[in-house]
C-alpha positions as CSV (number, residue, x, y, z in Angstrom):
1,M,2.1,6.2,1.0
2,E,4.3,5.8,-2.1
3,L,1.6,3.8,-3.9
4,K,-1.1,6.4,-2.8
5,C,0.7,9.5,-4.0
6,G,1.7,7.9,-7.3
7,Q,5.4,8.4,-6.8
8,K,8.2,5.8,-7.6
9,V,8.5,2.7,-5.7
10,I,12.0,1.3,-5.0
11,R,12.2,-2.6,-5.6
12,K,13.9,-4.5,-3.0
13,D,16.6,-5.5,-5.3
14,P,19.9,-4.9,-3.5
15,V,22.0,-4.4,-6.8
16,F,19.9,-2.7,-9.4
17,R,17.4,-0.7,-7.3
18,I,15.0,-0.5,-10.3
19,S,12.4,2.1,-9.5
20,P,9.6,2.1,-12.1
21,Q,6.7,4.6,-12.3
22,I,3.4,3.4,-10.9
23,Q,1.0,2.7,-13.7
24,N,-2.1,4.8,-13.5
25,V,-5.2,3.0,-12.2
26,P,-8.5,3.2,-14.5
27,L,-10.9,5.7,-13.0
28,N,-13.9,4.0,-13.9
29,P,-14.5,0.3,-13.4
30,E,-17.0,-2.0,-15.1
31,I,-19.9,-0.5,-13.2
32,H,-22.9,-2.9,-12.9
33,V,-25.7,-1.3,-10.8
34,D,-28.1,-4.0,-9.4
35,E,-31.8,-3.3,-10.1
36,D,-32.4,-3.4,-6.3
37,E,-29.5,-1.2,-5.3
38,D,-30.4,1.1,-2.6
39,E,-31.2,4.8,-3.4
40,D,-29.0,6.1,-0.7
41,V,-26.1,4.1,-2.0
42,Q,-26.6,5.5,-5.6
43,A,-26.8,9.0,-4.2
44,E,-23.6,8.4,-2.3
45,R,-21.8,7.4,-5.5
46,M,-22.9,10.7,-7.2
47,R,-21.9,12.7,-4.3
48,A,-18.4,10.9,-4.2
49,S,-17.9,11.5,-7.9
50,S,-19.0,15.2,-7.8
51,A,-16.7,15.8,-4.8
52,L,-13.6,14.7,-6.8
53,T,-14.3,17.5,-9.3
54,T,-15.5,20.3,-7.1
55,S,-13.4,23.4,-6.6
56,N,-14.9,24.4,-3.3
57,V,-12.1,23.0,-1.0
58,N,-14.0,24.1,2.4
59,E,-17.0,22.1,1.6
60,N,-15.1,19.0,0.0
61,P,-15.2,15.8,2.0
62,V,-11.9,14.8,3.5
63,I,-12.1,11.2,2.7
64,I,-13.4,10.2,-0.7
65,A,-13.8,6.6,-2.2
66,S,-15.1,6.8,-5.7
67,C,-16.0,3.5,-7.6
68,L,-13.3,1.5,-5.8
69,H,-12.9,-1.9,-7.4
70,K,-10.6,-4.6,-6.3
71,V,-10.0,-8.0,-7.8
72,Y,-7.6,-10.6,-6.5
73,A,-6.2,-13.4,-8.8
74,G,-7.0,-16.2,-6.5
75,Q,-5.4,-19.8,-6.4
76,R,-5.3,-22.3,-9.2
77,K,-6.9,-25.9,-8.3
78,S,-4.5,-27.4,-10.6
79,C,-1.6,-26.5,-13.0
80,F,-4.1,-26.9,-15.8
81,S,-6.8,-24.7,-14.4
82,K,-7.3,-20.9,-14.7
83,R,-7.0,-18.8,-11.7
84,K,-10.5,-18.0,-10.3
85,K,-10.6,-14.3,-9.8
86,K,-12.1,-13.1,-6.4
87,I,-13.8,-9.6,-6.3
88,A,-13.1,-8.1,-2.8
89,A,-14.7,-4.6,-3.4
90,R,-17.3,-3.9,-6.2
91,N,-17.7,-0.3,-7.1
92,I,-17.6,1.1,-3.5
93,S,-18.3,4.8,-3.2
94,F,-18.6,7.0,-0.1
95,C,-17.4,10.3,1.5
96,V,-16.4,11.4,4.8
97,K,-16.6,15.0,5.8
98,K,-14.9,17.0,8.5
99,G,-15.9,16.2,12.0
100,E,-17.7,12.8,10.8
101,V,-17.2,9.2,11.8
102,L,-18.3,6.8,9.1
103,G,-18.6,3.1,10.1
104,L,-18.1,0.3,7.7
105,L,-20.0,-2.8,9.0
106,G,-20.4,-6.2,7.5
107,P,-19.7,-9.9,7.9
108,N,-16.2,-11.5,7.3
109,G,-15.1,-11.3,3.9
110,A,-17.5,-8.4,2.9
111,G,-14.7,-6.2,1.8
112,K,-14.3,-3.8,4.5
113,S,-10.6,-4.1,5.2
114,S,-9.9,-4.3,1.4
115,S,-11.6,-0.9,1.0
116,I,-9.7,0.7,3.8
117,R,-6.4,-0.6,2.8
118,M,-7.0,0.8,-0.9
119,I,-7.9,4.3,0.9
120,A,-4.8,4.0,2.9
121,G,-2.6,3.2,0.0
122,I,-1.6,-0.1,1.2
123,T,-3.0,-1.9,-1.7
124,K,-3.4,-0.7,-5.3
125,P,-7.1,-0.7,-6.5
126,T,-7.9,-2.6,-9.7
127,A,-9.9,0.5,-10.7
128,G,-11.5,3.5,-9.1
129,Q,-10.2,6.5,-7.1
130,S,-9.6,7.4,-3.5
131,F,-8.7,10.7,-1.9
132,L,-7.4,12.0,1.5
133,G,-7.1,15.4,2.6
134,Q,-7.8,18.8,0.9
135,Q,-7.6,19.3,-2.8
136,G,-4.2,20.2,-4.0
137,D,-2.3,18.9,-0.9
138,G,-0.7,16.3,-3.2
139,M,0.2,14.3,-0.1
140,V,-1.3,13.4,3.3
141,K,1.0,14.9,5.8
142,F,-0.6,13.5,9.0
143,L,-2.6,10.3,8.7
144,G,-3.4,7.9,11.6
145,Y,-3.9,4.4,10.4
146,C,-4.7,1.4,12.6
147,P,-4.5,-1.7,10.4
148,Q,-6.4,-4.9,11.1
149,E,-3.1,-6.6,11.8
150,N,-0.6,-5.6,14.4
151,V,2.2,-4.3,12.4
152,L,5.1,-3.8,15.0
153,W,8.7,-4.6,15.6
154,P,8.5,-7.5,18.0
155,T,12.0,-6.6,19.8
156,L,11.3,-3.0,20.4
157,T,9.5,-2.1,23.6
158,M,6.4,0.0,23.8
159,K,8.1,3.2,24.7
160,E,10.5,2.9,21.8
161,H,7.5,2.4,19.2
162,L,5.8,5.6,20.7
163,E,9.0,7.5,20.4
164,V,9.7,6.4,16.9
165,Y,6.2,7.1,15.7
166,A,6.3,10.6,17.4
167,T,9.5,11.3,15.5
168,V,8.0,10.2,12.1
169,K,4.9,12.6,12.9
170,G,7.2,15.4,13.4
171,L,6.8,16.0,17.1
172,Q,9.6,17.8,19.0
173,K,11.3,15.8,21.7
174,E,9.8,17.7,24.6
175,D,6.3,17.7,23.1
176,A,6.6,14.0,22.3
177,A,7.4,13.3,25.8
178,I,4.3,15.2,27.1
179,V,2.0,13.5,24.5
180,I,3.3,9.9,25.3
181,S,2.8,10.5,28.9
182,R,-0.8,11.6,28.5
183,L,-1.6,8.5,26.2
184,V,0.2,6.0,28.4
185,N,-1.7,7.6,31.5
186,A,-5.1,7.5,29.5
187,F,-4.7,3.8,28.5
188,N,-3.0,2.6,31.8
189,L,0.0,1.3,30.0
190,Y,2.8,2.4,32.5
191,E,3.6,-1.1,33.7
192,Q,4.2,-2.4,30.1
193,L,6.0,0.7,28.8
194,N,9.6,-0.9,28.8
195,V,8.4,-4.5,27.9
196,P,9.1,-5.8,24.3
197,V,6.2,-6.0,22.1
198,Q,6.7,-9.8,21.7
199,K,6.1,-10.4,25.4
200,L,3.0,-8.2,25.6
201,A,-0.6,-9.8,25.8
202,S,-2.6,-9.6,22.6
203,G,-5.1,-7.1,23.9
204,T,-2.3,-4.7,25.0
205,T,-0.6,-5.2,21.6
206,R,-3.8,-4.1,20.0
207,K,-4.2,-1.2,22.2
208,L,-0.7,0.0,21.3
209,C,-1.5,-0.2,17.7
210,F,-4.5,2.2,18.2
211,V,-2.4,4.5,20.5
212,L,0.1,4.8,17.6
213,S,-2.6,5.7,15.1
214,I,-3.8,8.7,17.2
215,L,-0.3,9.8,18.2
216,G,0.4,13.1,16.7
217,N,-3.2,14.4,16.6
218,S,-3.9,13.4,13.1
219,P,-6.6,15.1,11.3
220,I,-7.5,11.7,9.4
221,L,-8.0,8.5,11.1
222,L,-8.4,5.1,9.4
223,L,-9.2,2.5,12.0
224,D,-9.6,-1.1,10.9
225,E,-11.3,-3.0,13.8
226,P,-9.3,-1.2,16.4
227,S,-10.9,-2.7,19.6
228,T,-11.0,-6.4,18.4
229,G,-9.6,-8.6,21.1
230,I,-9.6,-6.0,23.7
231,D,-11.4,-6.2,27.1
232,P,-14.5,-4.1,27.8
233,T,-12.4,-1.7,29.8
234,G,-10.1,-1.2,27.0
235,Q,-12.9,-1.0,24.5
236,Q,-14.3,1.9,26.5
237,Q,-11.0,3.7,26.6
238,I,-10.6,3.4,22.9
239,W,-14.3,4.6,22.3
240,Q,-13.7,7.7,24.7
241,A,-10.4,8.4,22.8
242,I,-12.2,8.4,19.4
243,Q,-15.0,10.6,20.8
244,A,-12.7,13.0,22.3
245,A,-10.6,13.2,19.0
246,V,-13.6,14.1,17.0
247,K,-15.6,16.3,19.5
248,N,-15.2,20.1,18.6
249,T,-12.6,19.2,15.9
250,E,-12.6,18.7,12.1
251,K,-11.2,15.2,12.3
252,S,-12.6,12.6,9.9
253,V,-12.7,9.0,10.9
254,L,-13.3,5.8,8.9
255,L,-14.0,3.0,11.1
256,T,-14.5,-0.7,10.4
257,T,-16.0,-2.7,13.1
258,H,-17.9,-6.0,14.1
259,Y,-19.4,-4.5,17.2
260,L,-22.8,-2.9,16.7
261,A,-22.5,-1.3,20.1
262,E,-19.3,0.4,18.9
263,A,-20.9,1.5,15.7
264,E,-23.9,3.1,17.7
265,A,-21.8,4.7,20.1
266,L,-19.3,6.3,17.7
267,C,-20.7,6.7,14.2
268,D,-22.4,9.5,12.7
269,R,-23.2,7.3,9.7
270,V,-22.8,3.7,8.9
271,A,-22.4,1.7,5.6
272,I,-23.2,-2.1,5.4
273,M,-21.2,-4.2,3.0
274,V,-22.0,-7.6,1.8
275,S,-19.9,-9.6,-0.7
276,G,-18.0,-6.6,-1.9
277,R,-21.0,-4.4,-2.4
278,L,-22.3,-1.5,-0.4
279,R,-25.9,-2.4,0.4
280,C,-26.9,0.7,2.4
281,I,-25.5,3.9,3.9
282,G,-27.1,6.7,6.1
283,S,-27.3,7.8,9.9
284,I,-28.1,4.9,12.3
285,Q,-31.7,6.6,12.9
286,H,-32.3,6.8,9.3
287,L,-31.3,3.0,8.7
288,K,-33.5,2.1,11.7
289,R,-36.5,3.8,10.1
290,K,-35.9,2.5,6.6
291,F,-35.0,-1.1,7.3
292,G,-36.4,-1.6,10.9
293,K,-39.9,-2.1,10.2
294,D,-41.0,-3.0,13.7
295,Y,-40.9,-1.7,17.3
296,I,-40.3,-3.9,20.3
297,L,-42.7,-3.9,23.2
298,E,-41.5,-5.5,26.5
299,L,-44.0,-5.9,29.3
300,K,-42.9,-7.0,32.9
301,V,-45.7,-8.3,34.8
302,K,-46.1,-8.4,38.6
303,E,-48.7,-11.3,38.7
304,P,-48.0,-14.1,36.3
305,S,-51.6,-15.1,36.6
306,Q,-52.6,-12.0,34.6
307,V,-50.2,-12.9,31.6
308,P,-53.2,-14.4,29.3
309,L,-55.3,-11.4,30.0
310,I,-52.5,-9.1,29.2
311,H,-51.7,-10.9,26.0
312,T,-55.4,-10.6,24.8
313,E,-55.4,-6.8,25.7
314,I,-52.3,-6.0,23.7
315,L,-53.8,-7.9,20.6
316,N,-56.9,-5.7,21.1
317,L,-55.0,-2.6,21.1
318,F,-52.3,-3.5,18.6
319,P,-54.0,-6.1,16.2
320,Q,-50.9,-6.9,14.3
321,A,-48.7,-7.5,17.2
322,A,-46.6,-10.7,16.9
323,Q,-45.6,-12.4,20.3
324,Q,-41.8,-13.0,20.4
325,E,-40.9,-14.2,23.9
326,R,-42.9,-15.3,26.9
327,F,-41.6,-16.1,30.3
328,S,-43.3,-16.2,33.6
329,S,-43.3,-12.6,34.1
330,L,-42.0,-11.1,30.8
331,L,-43.9,-10.6,27.5
332,T,-42.2,-9.4,24.3
333,F,-44.0,-8.4,21.2
334,K,-43.0,-7.1,17.7
335,L,-45.4,-4.2,16.7
336,P,-45.5,-2.9,13.1
337,I,-45.0,0.8,12.6
338,A,-48.5,1.2,11.4
339,D,-49.7,0.1,14.8
340,V,-47.4,2.2,16.7
341,Y,-47.8,5.7,15.1
342,P,-48.6,8.2,16.3
343,L,-46.4,7.4,19.4
344,S,-48.4,9.5,21.6
345,Q,-51.5,7.3,21.1
346,A,-49.4,4.0,21.7
347,F,-47.9,5.4,24.9
348,Y,-51.4,6.4,26.1
349,K,-52.7,2.9,25.4
350,L,-49.7,1.4,27.3
351,E,-50.2,3.6,30.2
352,T,-53.8,2.3,30.5
353,V,-52.7,-1.3,30.3
354,K,-49.9,-0.6,33.1
355,H,-52.6,0.9,35.3
356,N,-55.3,-1.7,34.8
357,F,-53.1,-4.6,35.0
358,N,-50.5,-3.2,37.6
359,L,-47.6,-3.8,35.4
360,E,-44.1,-3.4,37.0
361,E,-42.8,-1.7,33.9
362,Y,-42.9,-1.6,30.1
363,S,-40.7,-0.4,27.2
364,L,-41.4,0.5,23.6
365,S,-38.2,0.9,21.5
366,Q,-37.3,1.0,17.9
367,C,-35.6,-1.9,16.1
368,T,-32.0,-2.3,17.0
369,L,-29.1,-1.9,14.6
370,E,-28.5,-5.5,15.1
371,K,-31.8,-6.2,13.7
372,V,-31.3,-3.9,10.7
373,S,-28.1,-5.7,9.7
374,L,-29.3,-9.3,10.2
375,P,-31.0,-9.4,6.7
376,F,-27.7,-8.1,5.1
377,D,-25.6,-10.7,7.0
378,F,-28.0,-13.4,5.5
379,L,-27.4,-12.2,2.0
380,S,-23.7,-13.0,2.4
381,S,-24.4,-16.7,3.0
382,L,-26.5,-17.0,-0.1
């Protein structure tokens, strides 16, 4: 928080206690816009830049990242060689408004955690700006942060962690006891309440980190892969807690995740990062329409002997259909959007096929978020 707010940082020197002033970070990095950069990414950069200068506090986004740039020195191969710089984030810009959940997706090393650490004030950006809270606050009073690593005291119990964080968040003792009891009950943590953290299972430890981040009803939540390593039941508990925290409130959430199901369940918008760059941003439905060029048709057949006839009929109705999978009683096709629209006609044709060939069932669905993200994941390997 000292780094974030530009205050003095006390060095760990036990004698001199030197406290130098933080040097200002350059506002504008060396911006290089790719020719193929997505138009939504460009628009988001302009939106973030404009939000930093606007005077309309009520309409201003709560979380702003404007041209964030992070370069690490890297390691030397030998004492005679130069350090090879590693660019973790390149000109990252996005905003999160009140009541919105923005998800950062991407493969390992894409720059998601580096971006969220700069926004949280944990690491200093090489260039660019980030902003939390309302204009003029000067400081974030209530910030919920769940880092990627479990930052806990190994010898303290779960209960002691909750009590310490409740005190830091400014809760009165009586109120803290009620809030802690509700959280412990919601996440089924009673049996581990008096166990030292070093003796907890890894999934329980991760769950504790998330609980600490939402303790105190923080209006801003920065969650860096909060459900990683947690069993499906625990993941559902976390998802429900995030949904409950945002529903009918003005909370803003920035979430990084590897789970596409988590992003689809929680996020109003998602941004996909690859090699430190923001490749696309928008609502899940928008990204599916823009990058998911195909629909998926699945047909479940009652009589396997009719599979060849059904295959021929589908190609007659949808000339550009491409068969994906074929089992004894299941056919899967990829249909271009041009063949599917208008949807009413597509379903009319499929109902005719179902009736004529006595299909058990069929489904026509949009491309999943996983299919949308696959090309971007491939870019990271180039």
